[in-house]
C-alpha atoms as one frame of an Amber mdcrd trajectory, in Angstrom:
protein
  24.200 -34.232 -43.259  25.737 -32.112 -40.511  24.961 -33.057 -36.890  21.956
 -31.237 -35.420  24.071 -29.468 -32.809  26.247 -27.875 -35.549  23.141 -26.622
 -37.291  21.855 -25.179 -34.057  25.175 -23.416 -33.418  25.093 -22.032 -36.945
  21.653 -20.758 -36.387  22.888 -18.913 -33.305  25.831 -17.444 -35.220  23.717
 -16.145 -38.114  21.002 -14.640 -35.933  23.128 -13.327 -32.978  26.446 -12.857
 -34.659  28.494 -14.870 -32.046  29.277 -18.399 -31.093  27.036 -20.126 -28.486
  27.905 -19.105 -24.874  27.284 -22.641 -23.602  27.632 -26.166 -24.915  24.684
 -27.392 -26.917  23.373 -30.938 -26.972  20.746 -31.691 -29.588  18.004 -34.309
 -29.761  20.228 -36.525 -31.902  22.859 -36.634 -29.218  25.415 -34.326 -31.031
  27.188 -31.641 -29.105  29.050 -28.485 -29.928  30.335 -25.537 -27.979  32.730
 -24.806 -25.005  33.450 -27.716 -22.629  33.311 -25.618 -19.506  30.100 -24.575
 -17.803  26.494 -25.676 -18.325  24.999 -27.567 -21.184  21.917 -26.446 -23.052
  19.968 -29.536 -23.929  17.573 -29.088 -26.937  15.267 -32.071 -26.524  12.763
 -31.555 -29.373  12.160 -29.790 -32.634   9.295 -28.146 -30.924  11.806 -25.887
 -28.947  12.893 -24.334 -32.291   9.191 -23.769 -33.242   8.720 -21.969 -29.926
  11.715 -19.700 -30.612  10.680 -19.193 -34.262   7.195 -18.022 -33.317   8.251
 -16.077 -30.107  11.895 -15.031 -30.543  13.759 -13.982 -27.418  13.099 -14.399
 -23.770   9.417 -15.623 -23.815  10.105 -18.253 -26.391  13.087 -19.514 -24.464
  11.058 -19.556 -21.235   8.233 -21.479 -22.790  10.686 -24.043 -24.148  12.333
 -24.377 -20.712   9.222 -24.666 -18.528   7.730 -27.335 -20.810  10.974 -29.335
 -20.883  11.632 -28.819 -24.602  14.942 -27.480 -23.549  16.863 -28.092 -20.307
  20.151 -27.015 -18.669  22.590 -29.435 -17.245  24.792 -27.679 -14.657  24.475
 -24.240 -13.040  21.313 -22.607 -14.464  22.363 -19.153 -13.083  25.733 -19.433
 -14.819  23.929 -20.369 -18.066  21.667 -17.350 -17.821  24.669 -15.107 -16.988
  26.337 -16.218 -20.235  23.215 -15.821 -22.246  22.621 -12.318 -20.970  26.193
 -11.345 -21.677  25.633 -12.696 -25.225  22.425 -10.735 -25.561  24.150  -7.458
 -24.649  26.958  -8.023 -27.020  24.935  -8.976 -30.179  24.391  -6.430 -33.001
  20.827  -5.200 -33.128  20.390  -5.692 -36.870  20.992  -9.446 -36.618  18.670
 -10.327 -33.832  15.977 -12.929 -34.346  13.276 -10.313 -34.014  14.469  -8.453
 -37.153  13.036  -9.561 -40.484  16.324 -10.826 -41.809  17.061 -12.639 -38.618
  13.621 -14.357 -38.613  14.037 -15.336 -42.240  17.414 -17.005 -41.533  15.963
 -18.652 -38.494  13.095 -20.067 -40.525  15.459 -21.382 -43.144  17.502 -23.204
 -40.478  14.266 -24.497 -38.913  13.150 -25.849 -42.330  16.506 -27.711 -42.745
  16.054 -29.193 -39.214  12.453 -30.288 -39.870  11.195 -27.918 -37.249   8.675
 -25.734 -39.191   5.097 -25.917 -38.078   2.268 -24.171 -36.366   2.969 -22.242
 -33.166   3.038 -24.523 -30.118   0.376 -24.017 -27.454   1.432 -21.710 -24.609
   2.193 -23.566 -21.318  -0.744 -23.937 -18.988   1.140 -22.101 -16.172   1.391
 -18.924 -18.166  -0.879 -16.022 -16.896  -3.845 -15.072 -19.032  -5.043 -11.758
 -17.408  -7.680  -9.793 -19.202  -9.503  -6.498 -18.841  -8.201  -3.012 -18.296
  -4.893  -2.684 -16.422  -5.139  -2.371 -12.572  -8.894  -2.685 -12.274  -9.871
  -4.252  -9.002 -10.944  -7.385 -10.747  -7.753  -7.722 -12.672  -5.542  -6.988
  -9.634  -7.339  -9.769  -7.694  -6.685 -12.212 -10.538  -3.045 -11.229 -10.871
  -2.494 -11.662  -7.103  -4.192 -15.005  -7.213  -1.890 -16.146 -10.062   1.280
 -15.249  -8.152   0.354 -16.050  -4.462  -2.402 -18.678  -4.538  -0.534 -21.711
  -5.689  -1.038 -23.118  -2.226   0.076 -22.326   1.244   1.865 -25.683   1.306
   4.006 -24.642  -1.746   5.167 -21.463   0.046   5.708 -23.340   3.296   8.252
 -25.503   1.464   9.943 -22.465  -0.187   9.959 -19.803   2.509  11.227 -19.612
   6.088   9.163 -20.130   9.169   7.876 -16.561   9.088   6.460 -17.184   5.591
   8.149 -13.892   4.507   8.040 -13.577   0.674  10.320 -10.594   0.471  13.985
  -9.757   0.826  15.660 -10.813   4.099  18.363  -8.712   5.760  21.621 -10.574
   6.468  23.646  -9.350   9.404  26.500 -12.067   9.389  27.982 -14.719   7.173
  26.351 -18.137   7.398  23.117 -16.725   8.836  20.012 -18.784   8.243  17.212
 -17.383   6.078  14.870 -17.492   9.071  17.257 -15.437  11.240  17.825 -13.025
   8.365  14.086 -12.524   7.909  13.723 -11.947  11.652  16.449  -9.296  11.433
  14.492  -7.641   8.578  11.216  -7.633  10.555  12.975  -6.233  13.653  14.613
  -3.518  11.462  11.252  -2.470  10.125   9.731  -2.355  13.604  12.637  -0.336
  14.911  12.487   2.187  12.064   8.726   2.568  12.665   9.564   3.127  16.442
   6.864   0.692  17.447   5.822   0.589  21.026   3.193  -1.352  23.048  -0.311
  -0.123  22.403   0.486   1.555  19.009  -1.621   0.696  15.980   0.164  -0.609
  12.891  -1.231  -1.065   9.348   0.514  -3.386   6.896  -0.715  -2.837   3.325
  -0.377  -6.120   1.384   0.456  -8.224   4.493   1.123 -11.500   2.769   1.100
 -14.437   5.217   1.236 -11.981   8.151   4.982 -12.123   8.915   5.228  -8.440
   9.880   1.947  -8.033  11.832   2.467 -11.253  13.715   6.035 -10.368  14.626
   5.137  -6.795  15.574   2.238  -7.898  17.770   4.260 -10.548  19.484   7.546
  -8.841  19.952   6.508  -5.160  20.207   2.975  -5.323  21.736   1.209  -3.376
  18.961  -2.315  -3.806  17.668  -1.631  -4.845  14.065  -4.019  -4.705  11.075
  -3.150  -6.269   7.734  -4.949  -5.977   4.399  -4.613  -8.412   1.495  -6.486
  -9.414  -1.662  -5.792 -13.156  -1.047  -8.227 -15.204   0.990  -5.475 -17.774
   1.460  -3.303 -15.068   3.076  -6.041 -13.930   5.394  -7.090 -17.420   6.515
  -3.506 -18.495   7.094  -2.656 -15.417   9.176  -5.906 -15.609  11.203  -5.136
 -19.248  12.042  -1.544 -18.502  12.979  -2.595 -15.553  15.184  -4.995 -17.850
  17.035  -2.246 -20.423  17.491   0.050 -17.782  19.107  -2.666 -16.228  21.234
  -2.618 -13.046  19.288  -6.318 -12.933  18.157  -6.980  -9.796  20.152  -3.964
  -8.030  18.738  -4.004  -9.003  15.007  -6.717  -8.284  12.462  -6.574  -9.335
   8.834  -9.014  -7.748   6.284  -9.732  -9.022   2.773  -9.516  -5.516   1.359
  -8.237  -3.512  -1.627  -5.895  -0.762  -0.598  -8.070   1.734  -2.457 -10.834
   1.162   0.062  -8.628   2.630   2.850  -9.250   6.004   1.369 -12.976   5.688
   2.321 -12.169   4.984   6.038 -11.747   7.455   8.805  -9.434   5.170  10.877
  -5.782   6.287  11.122  -2.708   4.458  12.394   0.470   5.373  14.300   2.564
   3.522  11.709   2.094   2.169   8.202   4.156  -0.416   6.366   3.985  -1.870
   2.875   6.596  -4.476   2.077   7.182  -5.267  -1.629   3.590  -4.547  -2.561
   3.998  -1.079  -4.226   5.474  -2.756  -7.333   2.055  -4.253  -8.061   0.159
  -0.918  -7.942   1.093   0.319 -11.393   2.494   3.637 -12.498  -0.753   5.414
 -13.193  -2.188   4.616  -9.773   0.960   5.027  -7.698   0.386   8.717  -6.667
  -3.042   7.664  -5.359  -1.505   4.757  -3.512   0.970   7.062  -1.755  -1.802
   9.575  -0.974  -3.915   6.785   0.595  -0.962   5.633   2.706  -0.451   9.250
   3.867  -4.143   9.599   4.758  -3.994   6.446   6.808  -1.222   7.879   9.038
  -1.834  10.075  12.087   0.173  13.379  12.051   3.736  12.533  12.863   3.250
   8.876  11.996   5.876   6.845  10.219   5.728   5.106   6.895   8.058   2.197
   5.901   8.127   1.153   2.238  10.228  -1.794   1.229  10.016  -1.838  -2.575
  11.811  -3.105  -5.592  13.469  -0.633  -7.912  15.259  -0.867 -11.241  18.169
   0.490 -13.173  17.037   3.163 -15.689  17.719   0.821 -18.650  16.037  -2.254
 -17.135  12.488  -3.265 -17.979   9.750  -1.952 -15.661   7.966  -5.290 -15.505
  11.093  -7.366 -15.064  11.056  -8.885 -18.535   8.714 -11.001 -20.669   9.169
 -14.191 -18.612   8.449 -12.698 -15.162   5.491 -10.676 -16.556   3.930 -13.735
 -18.152   4.585 -16.363 -15.382   5.166 -14.702 -12.026   4.063 -11.053 -11.556
   1.889  -9.842 -14.377   1.374  -6.029 -14.442   4.277  -5.408 -12.065   5.921
  -1.945 -12.499   9.241  -1.025 -11.024  10.851   2.404 -11.328  14.184   3.950
 -10.481  14.410   4.833  -6.812  14.509   8.553  -7.282  11.089   8.482  -8.995
   9.482   6.813  -5.963  11.066   9.374  -3.612   9.613  12.169  -5.661   6.139
  10.607  -5.392   6.461  10.443  -1.631   7.708  14.087  -1.414   4.974  15.284
  -3.678   2.398  13.776  -1.248   3.933  15.903   1.556   5.890  13.092   3.274
   9.317  13.795   4.681  12.010  11.280   3.690  14.029  10.300   6.750  16.146
   7.431   5.454  16.768   5.243   2.445  18.561   1.878   2.670  19.542  -0.204
  -0.283  19.123  -3.931   0.139  20.005  -5.194  -3.343  22.728  -7.727  -2.245
  20.363  -8.990   0.512  17.694  -9.962  -2.100  20.312 -11.773  -4.107  21.244
 -13.843  -0.978  17.513 -14.319  -0.231  16.847 -15.695  -3.776  19.900 -17.910
  -3.458  18.424 -19.437  -0.248  15.070 -19.996  -2.016  16.871 -21.630  -4.913
  18.747 -23.966  -2.771  15.550 -25.035  -1.058  13.814 -25.566  -4.402  16.604
 -27.704  -5.630  16.930 -29.748  -2.422  13.249 -30.435  -2.319  12.386 -30.320
  -6.046  10.485 -33.622  -6.043   8.264 -32.311  -3.298   7.458 -29.198  -5.226
   6.656 -31.300  -8.335   4.339 -33.498  -6.168   2.470 -30.375  -5.001   2.160
 -28.347  -8.214   3.446 -30.411 -11.099   6.758 -30.283 -12.921   5.844 -27.320
 -15.203   5.199 -25.054 -12.235   8.333 -26.265 -10.437  10.416 -25.506 -13.541
   8.813 -22.064 -13.772  10.077 -21.264 -10.274  13.516 -22.770 -10.906  13.925
 -20.454 -13.828  12.351 -17.511 -11.965  14.590 -17.718  -8.901  17.735 -18.078
 -11.053  16.609 -14.936 -12.992  15.786 -13.069  -9.946  19.045 -13.835  -8.208
  21.084 -12.742 -11.208  19.115  -9.571 -11.795  19.957  -8.444  -8.296  23.555
  -9.669  -8.401  24.110  -7.566 -11.636  22.357  -4.503 -10.350  19.588  -4.441
 -12.931  17.084  -4.629 -10.081  17.307  -3.316  -6.491  15.176  -3.226  -3.384
  15.088  -0.384  -0.972  13.654   0.490   2.426  12.347   3.988   2.549  11.302
   5.588   5.829   9.088   8.708   5.698   7.142  10.752   8.280   3.876  12.526
   7.895   3.855  16.263   8.756   2.145  17.537  11.829   3.776  15.665  14.598
   5.471  17.291  17.506
């Protein structure tokens, strides 16, 4: 009987039409494939069952996060090779086609891997209800952000900024690059002492705390996460900023019912979670929250026209369910349709790739601590996510942009 690794390689050839992009090591210890680069370790027959029942990205992700498959070596390089393979394979031979699935089932039978579909990993999101209802949005935000404050303390910089940094020099620390990003936002908003700033989707308060401390503004943040609110309120008290910083547990839609307006409004990597149907209303609400002549700063992810709006099956299932990205020009059109004047657009794609690399390095260096906090499955989800995210920005399939707009009516 042929070694298992040879059968796995043949399975890939018949379904994808090409040789394996990485070396494969099977559960019987046999290996096949190129000697350079990472090694894909297929630990169990269950990995094949996952791929048979859910061919493609989601099946691979489930196999990876549960440990049914692993990667020895550079995970990002392995993904880079796999995506290159995916782009090159002929569509008629993919595992999702009927002939492809039949061939895959035959190989799985020969390898003793046929069986019922394995249970989905516990860390996979299970959202329900109509898309972008308030209840569902709260559940989605809780899935992504409420792992624990300690988890994000390990991963992020001292600002607790969970968004792209802005690097101004080689060798710059992540914290200094996040400080540069916060300063850039504050300068673009032309913040001055006594002004009122609103941050929609304020996270752990990095922007409002920085703006209150360094620029003397009165800063208000809104969030759907009680963990975010409690953390930011406590940090404001520690820094003597209680009178300058307010954090509300509030849905952005409720802003439309309030008469209060602000000198400046920011929303940093929150607009991706609004959804396409509600995005015009989101922009209109931000516009209404601004005083005439007030400035709006959006930092928001975008995508290439041929990329998936949600980032792909893995990210949609494990990290950011219901996320919707669009090409930059479409977002600009929504802003202009609301009557906002676009003043500047700055692309930050390469900065997000470097930010993700910093997060990856932290995760690898302190992996055992992440496992102790959330378990190995969640730690493996984040290892895969950060590698995918870094590569998506490096290859230009995803971008992130800072958009500065001004409300009409100012002097």
